[in-house]
Structures are given as structure tokens and as C-alpha cells.
DODO-352977 format. One record per residue (C-alpha): residue number from 1; residue in three letters; x, y, z. Coordinates in Angstrom, 2 decimals, decimal comma. Example, Ala and Ser with C-alpha at 12.3 -4.5 7.8 and 13.67 -1.06 7.14 Angstrom:
% residues 2
+-----+-----+---------+---------+---------+
!   n ! res !       X !       Y !       Z !
+-----+-----+---------+---------+---------+
!   1 ! Ala !   12,30 !   -4,50 !    7,80 !
!   2 ! Ser !   13,67 !   -1,06 !    7,14 !
+-----+-----+---------+---------+---------+
***
This chain:
% residues 330
+-----+-----+---------+---------+---------+
!   n ! res !       X !       Y !       Z !
+-----+-----+---------+---------+---------+
!   1 ! Unk !   69,35 !  104,54 !  -41,02 !
!   2 ! Unk !   70,75 !  106,59 !  -43,89 !
!   3 ! Unk !   67,57 !  108,62 !  -44,37 !
!   4 ! Unk !   67,22 !  109,39 !  -40,67 !
!   5 ! Unk !   70,85 !  110,42 !  -40,29 !
!   6 ! Unk !   70,71 !  112,81 !  -43,23 !
!   7 ! Unk !   67,49 !  114,38 !  -41,97 !
!   8 ! Unk !   68,21 !  117,73 !  -40,32 !
!   9 ! Unk !   64,61 !  118,48 !  -39,38 !
!  10 ! Unk !   63,25 !  118,59 !  -35,81 !
!  11 ! Unk !   60,84 !  115,67 !  -36,32 !
!  12 ! Unk !   61,21 !  112,34 !  -34,51 !
!  13 ! Unk !   63,08 !  109,75 !  -36,56 !
!  14 ! Unk !   61,08 !  106,56 !  -37,27 !
!  15 ! Unk !   62,54 !  103,30 !  -35,99 !
!  16 ! Unk !   62,58 !   99,70 !  -37,18 !
!  17 ! Unk !   61,49 !   96,49 !  -35,48 !
!  18 ! Unk !   63,14 !   93,28 !  -36,72 !
!  19 ! Unk !   60,94 !   90,26 !  -36,04 !
!  20 ! Unk !   61,69 !   86,57 !  -36,50 !
!  21 ! Unk !   61,99 !   83,18 !  -34,83 !
!  22 ! Unk !   64,82 !   81,94 !  -32,66 !
!  23 ! Unk !   68,17 !   81,31 !  -34,41 !
!  24 ! Unk !   66,88 !   83,05 !  -37,52 !
!  25 ! Unk !   69,87 !   85,37 !  -37,87 !
!  26 ! Unk !   68,12 !   88,58 !  -36,82 !
!  27 ! Unk !   71,05 !   89,95 !  -34,83 !
!  28 ! Unk !   73,64 !   89,04 !  -37,48 !
!  29 ! Unk !   71,57 !   90,55 !  -40,28 !
!  30 ! Unk !   70,99 !   93,74 !  -38,29 !
!  31 ! Unk !   74,68 !   94,00 !  -37,40 !
!  32 ! Unk !   75,73 !   93,55 !  -41,04 !
!  33 ! Unk !   73,34 !   96,29 !  -42,18 !
!  34 ! Unk !   74,51 !   98,60 !  -39,39 !
!  35 ! Unk !   78,17 !   97,95 !  -40,25 !
!  36 ! Unk !   77,54 !   98,88 !  -43,89 !
!  37 ! Unk !   75,80 !  102,06 !  -42,78 !
!  38 ! Unk !   78,65 !  102,96 !  -40,42 !
!  39 ! Unk !   81,22 !  102,51 !  -43,19 !
!  40 ! Unk !   79,20 !  104,81 !  -45,43 !
!  41 ! Unk !   78,66 !  107,35 !  -42,67 !
!  42 ! Unk !   82,33 !  107,57 !  -41,71 !
!  43 ! Unk !   83,16 !  108,11 !  -45,37 !
!  44 ! Unk !   80,79 !  111,12 !  -45,36 !
!  45 ! Unk !   81,76 !  112,45 !  -41,93 !
!  46 ! Unk !   83,55 !  115,52 !  -43,30 !
!  47 ! Unk !   80,26 !  116,74 !  -44,72 !
!  48 ! Unk !   77,67 !  115,26 !  -42,35 !
!  49 ! Unk !   79,29 !  115,14 !  -38,91 !
!  50 ! Unk !   80,39 !  118,05 !  -36,74 !
!  51 ! Unk !   83,97 !  118,36 !  -35,59 !
!  52 ! Unk !   84,89 !  117,10 !  -32,08 !
!  53 ! Unk !   83,95 !  119,56 !  -29,33 !
!  54 ! Unk !   86,36 !  120,57 !  -26,55 !
!  55 ! Unk !   85,74 !  118,77 !  -23,28 !
!  56 ! Unk !   83,96 !  115,74 !  -24,73 !
!  57 ! Unk !   85,14 !  112,30 !  -25,75 !
!  58 ! Unk !   86,80 !  111,99 !  -29,13 !
!  59 ! Unk !   85,76 !  108,36 !  -29,49 !
!  60 ! Unk !   83,21 !  108,09 !  -32,27 !
!  61 ! Unk !   80,58 !  105,33 !  -31,95 !
!  62 ! Unk !   78,18 !  105,52 !  -34,88 !
!  63 ! Unk !   76,32 !  102,33 !  -33,95 !
!  64 ! Unk !   75,63 !  101,13 !  -30,40 !
!  65 ! Unk !   74,44 !   97,58 !  -29,62 !
!  66 ! Unk !   72,72 !   96,77 !  -26,32 !
!  67 ! Unk !   70,93 !   93,64 !  -25,13 !
!  68 ! Unk !   67,68 !   94,25 !  -23,29 !
!  69 ! Unk !   67,97 !   93,21 !  -19,62 !
!  70 ! Unk !   65,99 !   90,10 !  -18,68 !
!  71 ! Unk !   64,30 !   92,07 !  -15,90 !
!  72 ! Unk !   63,91 !   95,30 !  -17,78 !
!  73 ! Unk !   63,53 !   98,55 !  -15,86 !
!  74 ! Unk !   64,34 !  102,07 !  -17,05 !
!  75 ! Unk !   67,32 !  102,19 !  -14,68 !
!  76 ! Unk !   68,70 !   98,78 !  -15,79 !
!  77 ! Unk !   68,29 !   99,75 !  -19,44 !
!  78 ! Unk !   70,19 !  103,01 !  -18,91 !
!  79 ! Unk !   72,97 !  101,10 !  -17,16 !
!  80 ! Unk !   73,19 !   98,65 !  -20,09 !
!  81 ! Unk !   73,55 !  101,50 !  -22,59 !
!  82 ! Unk !   76,18 !  103,26 !  -20,46 !
!  83 ! Unk !   78,05 !   99,98 !  -20,02 !
!  84 ! Unk !   78,37 !   99,69 !  -23,81 !
!  85 ! Unk !   80,08 !  103,08 !  -23,91 !
!  86 ! Unk !   82,27 !  102,21 !  -20,93 !
!  87 ! Unk !   80,95 !  105,13 !  -18,89 !
!  88 ! Unk !   81,25 !  105,21 !  -15,12 !
!  89 ! Unk !   77,94 !  104,37 !  -13,44 !
!  90 ! Unk !   77,36 !  105,75 !   -9,97 !
!  91 ! Unk !   75,37 !  103,41 !   -7,74 !
!  92 ! Unk !   73,76 !  106,39 !   -6,07 !
!  93 ! Unk !   72,61 !  107,96 !   -9,36 !
!  94 ! Unk !   68,90 !  108,59 !   -9,73 !
!  95 ! Unk !   66,93 !  107,63 !  -12,83 !
!  96 ! Unk !   66,86 !  111,25 !  -13,97 !
!  97 ! Unk !   70,64 !  111,47 !  -13,69 !
!  98 ! Unk !   71,10 !  108,18 !  -15,59 !
!  99 ! Unk !   68,82 !  109,34 !  -18,41 !
! 100 ! Unk !   70,78 !  112,59 !  -18,65 !
! 101 ! Unk !   74,02 !  110,60 !  -18,76 !
! 102 ! Unk !   72,66 !  108,35 !  -21,52 !
! 103 ! Unk !   71,65 !  111,36 !  -23,60 !
! 104 ! Unk !   75,06 !  112,91 !  -23,06 !
! 105 ! Unk !   76,84 !  109,72 !  -24,13 !
! 106 ! Unk !   74,76 !  109,36 !  -27,29 !
! 107 ! Unk !   75,50 !  112,96 !  -28,22 !
! 108 ! Unk !   79,20 !  112,98 !  -27,34 !
! 109 ! Unk !   79,88 !  109,73 !  -29,15 !
! 110 ! Unk !   77,85 !  111,02 !  -32,12 !
! 111 ! Unk !   75,77 !  107,84 !  -32,15 !
! 112 ! Unk !   73,32 !  107,56 !  -35,04 !
! 113 ! Unk !   71,93 !  104,05 !  -34,51 !
! 114 ! Unk !   70,94 !  102,35 !  -31,25 !
! 115 ! Unk !   70,21 !   98,60 !  -31,53 !
! 116 ! Unk !   68,36 !   96,87 !  -28,69 !
! 117 ! Unk !   68,35 !   93,09 !  -29,01 !
! 118 ! Unk !   65,80 !   90,70 !  -27,43 !
! 119 ! Unk !   63,27 !   93,52 !  -27,06 !
! 120 ! Unk !   60,42 !   91,06 !  -26,47 !
! 121 ! Unk !   61,76 !   90,55 !  -22,98 !
! 122 ! Unk !   59,56 !   93,60 !  -22,33 !
! 123 ! Unk !   56,14 !   92,46 !  -21,17 !
! 124 ! Unk !   53,56 !   95,16 !  -21,61 !
! 125 ! Unk !   51,46 !   94,07 !  -18,63 !
! 126 ! Unk !   54,31 !   95,15 !  -16,31 !
! 127 ! Unk !   54,56 !   98,80 !  -15,34 !
! 128 ! Unk !   58,39 !   98,78 !  -15,35 !
! 129 ! Unk !   58,44 !   97,42 !  -18,89 !
! 130 ! Unk !   55,98 !  100,07 !  -20,09 !
! 131 ! Unk !   58,20 !  102,73 !  -18,53 !
! 132 ! Unk !   61,23 !  101,20 !  -20,27 !
! 133 ! Unk !   59,51 !  101,45 !  -23,66 !
! 134 ! Unk !   58,63 !  105,07 !  -22,90 !
! 135 ! Unk !   62,31 !  105,71 !  -22,15 !
! 136 ! Unk !   63,39 !  104,19 !  -25,48 !
! 137 ! Unk !   60,87 !  106,27 !  -27,38 !
! 138 ! Unk !   62,21 !  109,41 !  -25,72 !
! 139 ! Unk !   65,68 !  108,66 !  -27,13 !
! 140 ! Unk !   64,28 !  108,81 !  -30,67 !
! 141 ! Unk !   64,11 !  112,60 !  -30,35 !
! 142 ! Unk !   67,93 !  112,73 !  -30,26 !
! 143 ! Unk !   68,45 !  112,07 !  -33,99 !
! 144 ! Unk !   69,05 !  108,40 !  -33,13 !
! 145 ! Unk !   67,54 !  105,60 !  -35,21 !
! 146 ! Unk !   66,15 !  103,01 !  -32,84 !
! 147 ! Unk !   66,27 !   99,38 !  -34,04 !
! 148 ! Unk !   64,47 !   96,84 !  -31,86 !
! 149 ! Unk !   65,16 !   93,13 !  -32,49 !
! 150 ! Unk !   63,05 !   90,35 !  -31,01 !
! 151 ! Unk !   61,05 !   87,15 !  -31,35 !
! 152 ! Unk !   57,29 !   87,36 !  -31,82 !
! 153 ! Unk !   57,02 !   91,15 !  -31,79 !
! 154 ! Unk !   53,51 !   91,30 !  -33,36 !
! 155 ! Unk !   52,05 !   89,29 !  -30,48 !
! 156 ! Unk !   54,18 !   90,77 !  -27,70 !
! 157 ! Unk !   52,03 !   93,81 !  -27,05 !
! 158 ! Unk !   54,65 !   96,19 !  -28,42 !
! 159 ! Unk !   52,48 !   96,63 !  -31,50 !
! 160 ! Unk !   49,07 !   95,71 !  -30,11 !
! 161 ! Unk !   49,02 !   92,04 !  -31,19 !
! 162 ! Unk !   49,16 !   92,67 !  -34,93 !
! 163 ! Unk !   48,10 !   90,10 !  -37,52 !
! 164 ! Unk !   48,58 !   89,95 !  -41,27 !
! 165 ! Unk !   45,58 !   90,91 !  -43,39 !
! 166 ! Unk !   44,68 !   89,64 !  -46,86 !
! 167 ! Unk !   47,21 !   91,97 !  -48,50 !
! 168 ! Unk !   50,08 !   90,76 !  -46,31 !
! 169 ! Unk !   50,28 !   93,97 !  -44,30 !
! 170 ! Unk !   50,19 !   94,09 !  -40,50 !
! 171 ! Unk !   46,77 !   95,02 !  -39,11 !
! 172 ! Unk !   46,37 !   96,07 !  -35,47 !
! 173 ! Unk !   43,46 !   94,90 !  -33,38 !
! 174 ! Unk !   41,46 !   97,47 !  -31,41 !
! 175 ! Unk !   42,27 !   97,79 !  -27,73 !
! 176 ! Unk !   39,98 !   96,53 !  -25,03 !
! 177 ! Unk !   38,45 !   99,45 !  -23,16 !
! 178 ! Unk !   39,70 !   98,17 !  -19,82 !
! 179 ! Unk !   43,32 !   97,64 !  -20,96 !
! 180 ! Unk !   45,85 !   99,41 !  -18,77 !
! 181 ! Unk !   47,80 !  100,68 !  -21,79 !
! 182 ! Unk !   44,78 !  101,57 !  -23,93 !
! 183 ! Unk !   44,37 !  105,03 !  -25,43 !
! 184 ! Unk !   45,93 !  107,35 !  -27,93 !
! 185 ! Unk !   49,31 !  107,14 !  -26,22 !
! 186 ! Unk !   49,72 !  103,60 !  -27,56 !
! 187 ! Unk !   50,01 !  104,94 !  -31,10 !
! 188 ! Unk !   53,33 !  106,47 !  -30,07 !
! 189 ! Unk !   54,89 !  103,06 !  -30,73 !
! 190 ! Unk !   53,01 !  101,63 !  -33,69 !
! 191 ! Unk !   53,19 !  104,83 !  -35,73 !
! 192 ! Unk !   56,91 !  105,34 !  -35,12 !
! 193 ! Unk !   58,20 !  101,92 !  -36,19 !
! 194 ! Unk !   58,33 !   99,89 !  -39,39 !
! 195 ! Unk !   58,11 !   96,14 !  -38,86 !
! 196 ! Unk !   60,39 !   93,83 !  -40,86 !
! 197 ! Unk !   60,08 !   90,04 !  -40,81 !
! 198 ! Unk !   62,95 !   87,55 !  -41,16 !
! 199 ! Unk !   61,44 !   84,15 !  -41,90 !
! 200 ! Unk !   63,05 !   80,74 !  -42,49 !
! 201 ! Unk !   63,84 !   79,65 !  -46,02 !
! 202 ! Unk !   60,98 !   77,98 !  -47,88 !
! 203 ! Unk !   61,18 !   74,92 !  -50,11 !
! 204 ! Unk !   57,80 !   74,91 !  -51,83 !
! 205 ! Unk !   58,39 !   76,66 !  -55,16 !
! 206 ! Unk !   61,27 !   76,75 !  -57,66 !
! 207 ! Unk !   61,96 !   80,35 !  -56,61 !
! 208 ! Unk !   62,10 !   79,37 !  -52,91 !
! 209 ! Unk !   64,47 !   76,50 !  -53,72 !
! 210 ! Unk !   66,68 !   78,82 !  -55,78 !
! 211 ! Unk !   67,02 !   81,24 !  -52,84 !
! 212 ! Unk !   67,89 !   78,37 !  -50,50 !
! 213 ! Unk !   70,47 !   76,89 !  -52,88 !
! 214 ! Unk !   72,04 !   80,33 !  -53,33 !
! 215 ! Unk !   72,50 !   80,54 !  -49,55 !
! 216 ! Unk !   74,09 !   77,08 !  -49,50 !
! 217 ! Unk !   76,41 !   78,10 !  -52,33 !
! 218 ! Unk !   77,61 !   81,02 !  -50,20 !
! 219 ! Unk !   78,38 !   78,67 !  -47,31 !
! 220 ! Unk !   80,07 !   76,21 !  -49,66 !
! 221 ! Unk !   82,43 !   78,90 !  -50,88 !
! 222 ! Unk !   83,65 !   79,48 !  -47,30 !
! 223 ! Unk !   84,56 !   75,85 !  -46,57 !
! 224 ! Unk !   88,24 !   74,93 !  -46,56 !
! 225 ! Unk !   88,25 !   71,14 !  -46,85 !
! 226 ! Unk !   90,88 !   69,24 !  -48,84 !
! 227 ! Unk !   88,28 !   67,20 !  -50,74 !
! 228 ! Unk !   85,77 !   70,03 !  -51,13 !
! 229 ! Unk !   84,27 !   70,25 !  -54,60 !
! 230 ! Unk !   81,86 !   72,56 !  -56,43 !
! 231 ! Unk !   78,28 !   71,53 !  -55,80 !
! 232 ! Unk !   79,10 !   69,70 !  -52,55 !
! 233 ! Unk !   76,15 !   71,36 !  -50,78 !
! 234 ! Unk !   74,06 !   72,43 !  -53,77 !
! 235 ! Unk !   73,77 !   69,36 !  -56,00 !
! 236 ! Unk !   71,86 !   66,10 !  -55,80 !
! 237 ! Unk !   69,85 !   65,45 !  -52,65 !
! 238 ! Unk !   71,98 !   67,67 !  -50,38 !
! 239 ! Unk !   69,75 !   70,81 !  -50,53 !
! 240 ! Unk !   66,64 !   68,79 !  -49,67 !
! 241 ! Unk !   68,51 !   66,88 !  -46,95 !
! 242 ! Unk !   69,85 !   70,07 !  -45,33 !
! 243 ! Unk !   66,42 !   71,68 !  -45,45 !
! 244 ! Unk !   64,83 !   68,63 !  -43,84 !
! 245 ! Unk !   67,40 !   68,70 !  -41,02 !
! 246 ! Unk !   67,14 !   72,44 !  -40,34 !
! 247 ! Unk !   63,69 !   73,54 !  -41,43 !
! 248 ! Unk !   65,33 !   76,38 !  -43,36 !
! 249 ! Unk !   66,41 !   78,20 !  -40,17 !
! 250 ! Unk !   69,61 !   80,13 !  -40,84 !
! 251 ! Unk !   71,22 !   79,46 !  -37,46 !
! 252 ! Unk !   70,61 !   75,71 !  -37,66 !
! 253 ! Unk !   71,97 !   75,57 !  -41,22 !
! 254 ! Unk !   75,25 !   77,18 !  -40,17 !
! 255 ! Unk !   75,49 !   74,96 !  -37,09 !
! 256 ! Unk !   74,90 !   71,78 !  -39,11 !
! 257 ! Unk !   77,43 !   72,70 !  -41,80 !
! 258 ! Unk !   79,99 !   73,98 !  -39,28 !
! 259 ! Unk !   79,82 !   70,87 !  -37,10 !
! 260 ! Unk !   79,83 !   68,71 !  -40,23 !
! 261 ! Unk !   83,02 !   70,39 !  -41,47 !
! 262 ! Unk !   84,71 !   69,86 !  -38,09 !
! 263 ! Unk !   83,71 !   66,19 !  -38,12 !
! 264 ! Unk !   84,95 !   65,80 !  -41,70 !
! 265 ! Unk !   88,37 !   67,08 !  -40,61 !
! 266 ! Unk !   88,47 !   64,89 !  -37,48 !
! 267 ! Unk !   87,66 !   61,73 !  -39,44 !
! 268 ! Unk !   89,90 !   62,54 !  -42,40 !
! 269 ! Unk !   86,96 !   62,57 !  -44,81 !
! 270 ! Unk !   87,62 !   66,21 !  -45,68 !
! 271 ! Unk !   84,26 !   66,40 !  -47,43 !
! 272 ! Unk !   80,69 !   67,08 !  -46,35 !
! 273 ! Unk !   78,19 !   64,48 !  -47,44 !
! 274 ! Unk !   74,99 !   62,95 !  -46,13 !
! 275 ! Unk !   76,86 !   60,26 !  -44,20 !
! 276 ! Unk !   78,92 !   62,87 !  -42,33 !
! 277 ! Unk !   75,92 !   65,05 !  -41,53 !
! 278 ! Unk !   73,96 !   62,01 !  -40,29 !
! 279 ! Unk !   76,41 !   61,91 !  -37,38 !
! 280 ! Unk !   75,88 !   65,56 !  -36,42 !
! 281 ! Unk !   73,42 !   66,41 !  -33,67 !
! 282 ! Unk !   72,10 !   69,97 !  -33,53 !
! 283 ! Unk !   72,21 !   70,51 !  -29,79 !
! 284 ! Unk !   69,91 !   72,76 !  -27,80 !
! 285 ! Unk !   70,99 !   71,75 !  -24,29 !
! 286 ! Unk !   73,69 !   74,41 !  -23,91 !
! 287 ! Unk !   73,40 !   77,68 !  -22,00 !
! 288 ! Unk !   69,91 !   78,97 !  -22,63 !
! 289 ! Unk !   68,37 !   82,35 !  -23,08 !
! 290 ! Unk !   64,90 !   83,54 !  -22,13 !
! 291 ! Unk !   62,68 !   80,63 !  -23,15 !
! 292 ! Unk !   59,50 !   82,59 !  -22,42 !
! 293 ! Unk !   60,40 !   85,03 !  -25,19 !
! 294 ! Unk !   61,05 !   82,26 !  -27,74 !
! 295 ! Unk !   64,76 !   83,04 !  -28,05 !
! 296 ! Unk !   65,81 !   79,38 !  -28,14 !
! 297 ! Unk !   63,90 !   78,23 !  -31,20 !
! 298 ! Unk !   62,81 !   74,67 !  -31,96 !
! 299 ! Unk !   65,06 !   72,15 !  -33,72 !
! 300 ! Unk !   63,47 !   69,85 !  -36,36 !
! 301 ! Unk !   63,53 !   66,07 !  -35,65 !
! 302 ! Unk !   67,06 !   64,64 !  -35,75 !
! 303 ! Unk !   68,10 !   61,47 !  -37,64 !
! 304 ! Unk !   67,76 !   58,21 !  -35,73 !
! 305 ! Unk !   71,50 !   57,63 !  -36,15 !
! 306 ! Unk !   72,31 !   60,50 !  -33,78 !
! 307 ! Unk !   69,45 !   60,26 !  -31,32 !
! 308 ! Unk !   70,66 !   59,22 !  -27,92 !
! 309 ! Unk !   74,19 !   58,75 !  -29,21 !
! 310 ! Unk !   76,75 !   59,29 !  -26,47 !
! 311 ! Unk !   80,15 !   60,80 !  -26,98 !
! 312 ! Unk !   82,87 !   58,14 !  -26,48 !
! 313 ! Unk !   84,96 !   58,39 !  -23,33 !
! 314 ! Unk !   88,25 !   60,24 !  -23,75 !
! 315 ! Unk !   91,11 !   57,74 !  -23,20 !
! 316 ! Unk !   94,04 !   60,16 !  -23,53 !
! 317 ! Unk !   94,95 !   59,98 !  -19,84 !
! 318 ! Unk !   94,45 !   56,21 !  -19,48 !
! 319 ! Unk !   97,51 !   54,25 !  -18,26 !
! 320 ! Unk !   98,42 !   51,75 !  -21,02 !
! 321 ! Unk !  100,71 !   49,82 !  -18,65 !
! 322 ! Unk !  104,40 !   49,01 !  -18,98 !
! 323 ! Unk !  105,28 !   48,25 !  -22,62 !
! 324 ! Unk !  106,81 !   44,83 !  -23,29 !
! 325 ! Unk !  110,60 !   44,83 !  -23,75 !
! 326 ! Unk !  111,80 !   44,20 !  -27,29 !
! 327 ! Unk !  114,61 !   42,01 !  -25,90 !
! 328 ! Unk !  112,37 !   39,77 !  -23,85 !
! 329 ! Unk !  113,10 !   36,05 !  -24,15 !
! 330 ! Unk !  110,18 !   34,02 !  -25,51 !
+-----+-----+---------+---------+---------+
***
């Protein structure tokens, strides 16, 4: 982001694809990096940004975040970007007019980074989705760094079904001659993006364990429980227990610890331990996202103590009856 924004040349700025499993913290990690870049960029704006122009909006938006529509079309994608900026969208506007309006908004708001989340909702066997990707690539010529976030990007068709080779780098399989999207034009995507992987924590080597424990120490420092103590999450069997419950997935770790802290306050324990966490169920039956794109993730097996456990009925509104009089004659 920094290199692209400081580049004054006419060349197209390379983008980044952030790949990882469901609930792996891709969006949060990307947002944190973009926020750090925006803080740096605003600090340098006197030297690197032009002054506001008459007749345009004064609102600066260095980073724009947009979620890819479930049914992605070029028109729906333009509307999502314009909705982020709060621009008026005419229902009678043509695609050409919407694209022009998107370009104008990106320029007037002096946007340097455009983040599109859940990009693997694009299916490359659909013509509309191919056109949408072409639209996104065209925006890269506007000095905008394009960051695409999604689940299973290497196998989605966005990068030709890449696989890791012996050196750990991504290798791209050759296209079938009869593929609809085969040809040199396909290199417009793979050669313009770097692919970054966010994987779950590992627990196989001392170095892996050290990274995992460091993450738990960061969470431990944010807990505000009366009986909290140093090493509450990082000593004894707790690291191994938390890893077994979550599989090292960042989102599940935070959900387990957060629900465990709430339960510790409700019960008066005011401390997180194995007994408290045994009563926490990592739920996946809430409002769901696009399951076909792998956005939900898969929760590791839960302890037997919480499987099938029902929440007790709330008795707050029950009528306790007329209380006995203290002066009643016995």
C-alpha cells in the first residue's frame, strides 16, 4: 500500500489477495494493516496529497471497504462501492455511467486502497463474474491498491487453481484449451496480484507453540476479571486445551475466550479455567454467510459436557404467587 501510493509513475499498481479459511481473521488483519497505512498517509498528506479541488467533496477517504455482492455483477459491484461513499445512485443509470461515477468518487475522495471482502463469491464460470473481475482490474489504473480477501482463492479460478510447489511458492496449472477464460488475457490477474496466506496456528514444534502462546498472552492482557492472574491462559494445560477446542483458528479462539469471560462473570468465578470453558459451546447456527464459498468455517469437536446442552428456561416473568403474611397465625 505504501509503495503503490508513493509511486508517481503511469504503471498499473499491483494488488494483494488475502487467502485463508473461514473465521481466520482475514478481514480484521487487513483492516488493521489498512488503518496503520491510513494513519501514516494522513501524516504525510502535506507532501504526498494534493489540496482539495473546488467543486468536489472535501471528505477524504484513504481506505474504502466493500463486501462483494453474493450475486456479483458489474452493476451491483459499482453500487456497493458507491454505497460506501454515500453517493446517490440513480436507478436509471447505465453501467457506463456507474463506472464513471465510481471513478469520480475514488478520485474525489482521494482513495488509495480499495478492499473487497469475500471475493471468492465470484465464480469464474459465470460471465457476469468474469466481467466483474475485469471491472475491478480496470480500477487498478487509478492509482488505487486493490486488496481482495476471500476463502480458497487458489482454487477459485481467480488465479487458475494454483498449488504449492516443492519450494512453497504458488504454481499455476496450464489452462485447458477449451476453457472459456483461457488465453493470454488470464495473466492480467495472476501477474498483477501477490497472494498472502493466513493459516491457523500450529502446535507441532516449539516455535509454533511459542507463537500460539504469545497470541494467548495478548488476549490475556485484555481480560478484566477480578480473579484474573498472570499465566491464566498461557500456563499449564490451558494452551493445549484451547488449541484442541479451536484448532488454532483465530476467530474461534476469540469466541471461546470471550464467551468464557462472560460466563465467568455470570457465575461469579471471575476467572477463566478449563471447567468454565468446558461449559462454552462455539456455536455455528447463527446467521450464515455464503456456505458455498467456505465463509462459515468448520468448528472442531466440542466437549461432551456441552453437546446437546439446552439453555435453561428464563423464569424472570414467572408468577411466584402471593407471599405468605408474616403475621399469619400458625
